[in-house]
C-alpha positions as CSV (number, residue, x, y, z in Angstrom):
1,X,-16.8,82.7,2.2
2,X,-17.9,85.8,0.4
3,X,-21.3,86.8,-0.8
4,X,-20.3,85.8,-4.3
5,X,-19.8,82.1,-3.3
6,X,-21.0,79.3,-5.6
7,X,-24.3,78.3,-4.1
8,X,-25.0,75.3,-6.3
9,X,-23.1,72.4,-7.9
10,X,-21.4,73.5,-11.1
11,X,-23.0,71.8,-14.1
12,X,-19.8,69.9,-15.0
13,X,-19.7,68.5,-11.4
14,X,-23.1,66.7,-11.6
15,X,-22.3,63.4,-13.3
16,X,-18.6,62.6,-13.7
17,X,-17.3,60.4,-16.4
18,X,-17.3,56.8,-15.2
19,X,-14.5,54.4,-15.7
20,X,-17.3,51.8,-15.8
21,X,-20.9,52.3,-16.8
22,X,-23.9,51.2,-14.8
23,X,-24.2,48.3,-17.2
24,X,-20.6,47.2,-16.7
25,X,-21.0,47.3,-12.9
26,X,-24.2,45.3,-13.2
27,X,-22.5,42.6,-15.1
28,X,-19.9,42.3,-12.4
29,X,-22.6,42.2,-9.7
30,X,-24.5,39.4,-11.6
31,X,-21.3,37.4,-12.1
32,X,-20.4,37.6,-8.4
33,X,-23.9,36.9,-7.3
34,X,-24.0,33.7,-9.4
35,X,-20.7,32.6,-8.0
36,X,-21.8,33.3,-4.4
37,X,-25.1,31.5,-4.9
38,X,-23.2,28.4,-5.9
39,X,-20.9,28.6,-2.9
40,X,-23.5,29.6,-0.3
41,X,-26.8,27.8,-1.1
42,X,-28.4,29.1,2.1
43,X,-28.1,32.6,0.8
44,X,-29.1,31.9,-2.8
45,X,-32.7,33.0,-2.0
46,X,-31.4,36.4,-0.9
47,X,-29.3,36.8,-4.0
48,X,-32.1,35.7,-6.2
49,X,-34.5,38.2,-4.7
50,X,-32.2,41.2,-4.7
51,X,-29.9,40.6,-7.8
52,X,-30.5,37.5,-9.9
53,X,-34.2,38.2,-10.6
54,X,-33.6,41.9,-11.4
55,X,-33.1,43.5,-14.9
56,X,-30.6,46.1,-13.8
57,X,-28.5,47.8,-11.1
58,X,-31.2,50.4,-10.3
59,X,-33.8,47.8,-9.7
60,X,-31.5,45.9,-7.3
61,X,-30.8,49.1,-5.4
62,X,-34.6,49.9,-5.2
63,X,-35.5,46.5,-3.7
64,X,-32.5,46.4,-1.3
65,X,-33.4,49.9,0.0
66,X,-37.1,49.0,0.3
67,X,-36.2,45.9,2.3
68,X,-34.1,47.9,4.8
69,X,-36.4,51.0,5.1
70,X,-39.7,49.2,5.8
71,X,-41.6,51.1,8.6
72,X,-45.1,51.4,10.0
73,X,-45.9,54.2,7.5
74,X,-44.4,52.7,4.3
75,X,-44.4,49.0,3.4
76,X,-41.6,47.4,1.5
77,X,-43.8,47.3,-1.6
78,X,-44.7,51.0,-1.3
79,X,-41.0,52.0,-1.0
80,X,-40.1,49.9,-4.0
81,X,-42.9,51.4,-6.0
82,X,-41.8,54.9,-5.0
83,X,-38.1,54.3,-5.8
84,X,-38.8,52.7,-9.2
85,X,-41.1,55.7,-10.1
86,X,-38.3,58.1,-9.2
87,X,-35.8,56.1,-11.2
88,X,-38.1,56.3,-14.2
89,X,-38.8,60.0,-13.9
90,X,-35.2,60.9,-13.0
91,X,-32.8,58.7,-15.0
92,X,-29.8,60.8,-13.8
93,X,-30.1,58.9,-10.6
94,X,-28.7,55.7,-12.2
95,X,-25.3,57.0,-13.3
96,X,-25.0,58.9,-10.0
97,X,-25.6,55.8,-7.9
98,X,-23.3,53.8,-10.2
99,X,-20.5,56.4,-9.6
100,X,-21.0,56.0,-5.8
101,X,-20.9,52.2,-6.1
102,X,-17.7,52.4,-8.2
103,X,-16.2,54.8,-5.6
104,X,-16.6,52.2,-2.9
105,X,-15.1,49.4,-4.9
106,X,-12.2,51.6,-6.0
107,X,-11.3,53.2,-2.6
108,X,-12.3,50.6,0.1
109,X,-10.0,47.6,0.4
110,X,-12.8,45.8,2.3
111,X,-14.9,45.8,-0.9
112,X,-13.7,43.1,-3.4
113,X,-16.6,43.5,-5.8
114,X,-19.6,45.8,-6.3
115,X,-21.9,43.1,-4.9
116,X,-20.7,43.6,-1.4
117,X,-21.6,47.3,-0.9
118,X,-24.8,46.8,-2.9
119,X,-25.9,44.2,-0.4
120,X,-24.4,45.3,2.9
121,X,-22.7,48.7,3.1
122,X,-24.9,51.2,4.9
123,X,-22.8,54.2,3.7
124,X,-23.8,53.4,0.1
125,X,-27.4,52.6,1.1
126,X,-27.7,55.9,3.0
127,X,-26.3,57.8,0.0
128,X,-28.8,56.1,-2.3
129,X,-31.7,57.0,0.1
130,X,-30.5,60.6,0.1
131,X,-30.6,60.7,-3.7
132,X,-34.2,59.5,-3.7
133,X,-35.1,62.0,-0.9
134,X,-33.4,64.8,-2.8
135,X,-35.5,64.2,-6.0
136,X,-38.6,64.3,-3.8
137,X,-37.5,67.5,-2.1
138,X,-36.8,69.2,-5.5
139,X,-40.3,68.3,-6.6
140,X,-41.8,70.1,-3.5
141,X,-42.7,66.7,-1.9
142,X,-41.1,67.6,1.4
143,X,-43.1,65.3,3.7
144,X,-42.1,62.0,2.0
145,X,-38.6,63.4,1.6
146,X,-38.3,64.0,5.3
147,X,-39.9,60.7,6.1
148,X,-37.3,59.0,4.0
149,X,-34.5,61.0,5.7
150,X,-35.9,60.1,9.1
151,X,-36.2,56.4,8.5
152,X,-32.8,56.2,6.7
153,X,-31.2,58.0,9.7
154,X,-32.7,55.5,12.1
155,X,-31.7,52.5,10.1
156,X,-28.2,53.5,8.9
157,X,-27.1,56.0,11.6
158,X,-26.3,58.5,8.9
159,X,-28.3,61.8,8.7
160,X,-28.3,63.6,5.3
161,X,-30.8,66.4,4.8
162,X,-32.7,66.0,1.5
163,X,-32.0,69.6,0.5
164,X,-28.2,69.2,0.6
165,X,-26.5,69.2,-2.7
166,X,-24.2,66.2,-3.2
167,X,-22.2,65.3,-6.3
168,X,-21.3,61.8,-7.5
169,X,-18.5,59.4,-6.8
170,X,-19.0,59.8,-3.0
171,X,-17.8,57.3,-0.5
172,X,-19.1,57.3,3.1
173,X,-16.7,54.8,4.6
174,X,-18.4,52.9,7.5
175,X,-20.7,55.9,7.7
176,X,-21.9,55.7,11.3
177,X,-22.6,59.1,12.7
178,X,-22.1,61.1,9.5
179,X,-24.3,64.3,9.5
180,X,-24.7,66.5,6.4
181,X,-26.8,69.7,6.9
182,X,-29.5,71.3,4.8
183,X,-27.4,73.8,2.9
184,X,-24.2,71.8,2.5
185,X,-22.7,71.4,-0.9
186,X,-20.4,68.4,-1.7
187,X,-18.9,68.1,-5.1
188,X,-17.7,65.0,-6.9
189,X,-15.2,62.4,-5.7
190,X,-15.3,63.2,-2.0
191,X,-14.6,60.6,0.7
192,X,-15.8,60.9,4.3
193,X,-15.2,58.5,7.2
194,X,-17.5,57.8,10.1
195,X,-18.7,60.6,12.5
196,X,-18.0,63.4,10.1
197,X,-20.2,66.4,10.6
198,X,-20.9,69.1,7.9
199,X,-22.8,71.4,10.3
200,X,-23.8,74.9,11.1
201,X,-22.8,77.2,13.9
202,X,-26.0,78.8,15.0
203,X,-29.7,79.5,14.2
204,X,-29.2,81.5,11.0
205,X,-31.5,80.5,8.1
206,X,-29.2,81.4,5.2
207,X,-26.5,79.2,3.7
208,X,-24.9,78.0,6.9
209,X,-23.3,74.6,6.1
210,X,-19.9,73.9,4.4
211,X,-19.0,73.7,0.8
212,X,-16.7,70.7,0.0
213,X,-14.9,70.8,-3.3
214,X,-13.9,67.9,-5.5
215,X,-11.4,65.3,-4.4
216,X,-11.5,66.1,-0.7
217,X,-10.9,63.5,2.0
218,X,-12.4,64.1,5.5
219,X,-11.1,61.9,8.3
220,X,-13.0,60.1,10.9
221,X,-14.7,62.3,13.5
222,X,-13.9,65.6,11.8
223,X,-16.3,68.5,12.3
224,X,-16.6,71.2,9.6
225,X,-18.8,73.9,10.9
226,X,-20.4,77.0,9.2
227,X,-20.3,78.3,5.6
228,X,-16.6,77.5,5.1
229,X,-15.1,76.2,1.9
230,X,-12.9,73.2,1.8
231,X,-10.8,73.7,-1.3
232,X,-10.3,71.1,-4.1
233,X,-8.0,68.2,-3.2
234,X,-7.7,69.2,0.5
235,X,-7.3,66.7,3.4
236,X,-8.9,67.1,6.8
237,X,-7.3,65.0,9.5
238,X,-9.3,62.8,11.8
239,X,-11.0,64.5,14.8
240,X,-10.2,68.0,13.5
241,X,-12.6,70.9,14.0
242,X,-12.6,73.2,11.0
243,X,-14.0,76.7,11.4
244,X,-12.3,78.5,8.6
245,X,-11.8,78.1,4.8
246,X,-9.2,75.5,3.8
247,X,-7.1,76.2,0.7
248,X,-7.0,73.7,-2.2
249,X,-4.5,70.9,-1.8
250,X,-3.8,71.6,1.8
251,X,-3.8,69.4,4.9
252,X,-5.3,70.7,8.1
253,X,-5.4,69.1,11.6
254,X,-6.2,70.0,15.1
255,X,-8.8,71.7,17.3
256,X,-9.2,74.3,15.8
257,X,-7.7,73.0,12.6
258,X,-4.5,74.6,11.3
259,X,-2.4,74.0,8.2
260,X,0.1,71.1,8.7
261,X,1.2,70.4,5.2
262,X,-0.2,69.2,1.8
263,X,-1.7,65.9,0.9
264,X,0.9,64.9,-1.6
265,X,-1.7,63.9,-4.2
266,X,-4.2,65.9,-6.3
267,X,-7.3,64.0,-5.0
268,X,-6.7,62.5,-1.5
269,X,-10.2,61.1,-1.6
270,X,-8.9,58.3,-3.9
271,X,-5.9,57.0,-2.0
272,X,-7.6,57.4,1.5
273,X,-4.1,57.9,3.1
274,X,-4.7,59.0,6.7
275,X,-1.3,60.2,7.6
276,X,-0.7,64.0,8.1
277,X,1.9,65.6,5.8
């Protein structure tokens, strides 16, 4: 990339227009939770605690994350208090997390309702934890941000630096082993599968991690290294190693990655087609 690169998310990329609002998603979560509580009485207590007793999607996310991230230094109650305070002070977190949840439902055939990823999908949970850590980082509260990153990495097996800049409508499919470095930029509507790395190539302290534009799909095990730009609507095949810029609407594959075709759709992140063409 050149020295004139975009070093921050463009304003129009921050919160995309949602097909469904957070309130719409929450109604679906509630409906499915009531249905499941009737079918599975043994799990009704879990559903009551996380969903049915909560006033909104953001509160359910806060309590579920707090449950999963309890550690010797932060109790569940302390995490929940911190998350709810961040939600109140940073209301943009709510549509961002709703967009991520909607992305999972839309793109993952294993997700039949928003309740499932809300309760169980660690890719979604790790992304929500990153969003809280990022707001702390932006406030200069680096120590709690790094604690949250560390605990989240241990629990979910997904390591996202709180300084990274990540848009909305992101899906981390399966998620295990994903690493996103400190100066990485990821725009809206990007899908990544397990073991993807957005990493650096050395010890430089400048912008050293990739820029991933909107609509990109990155296949399982792919490594994108250095300050390279993955153009809008590009596709990176599984297990590829990308060391150079990738043009928009281009498919690359191999070690090192080379151009092998075009995705065939404007935003391959949505269809999740893994074939190379």
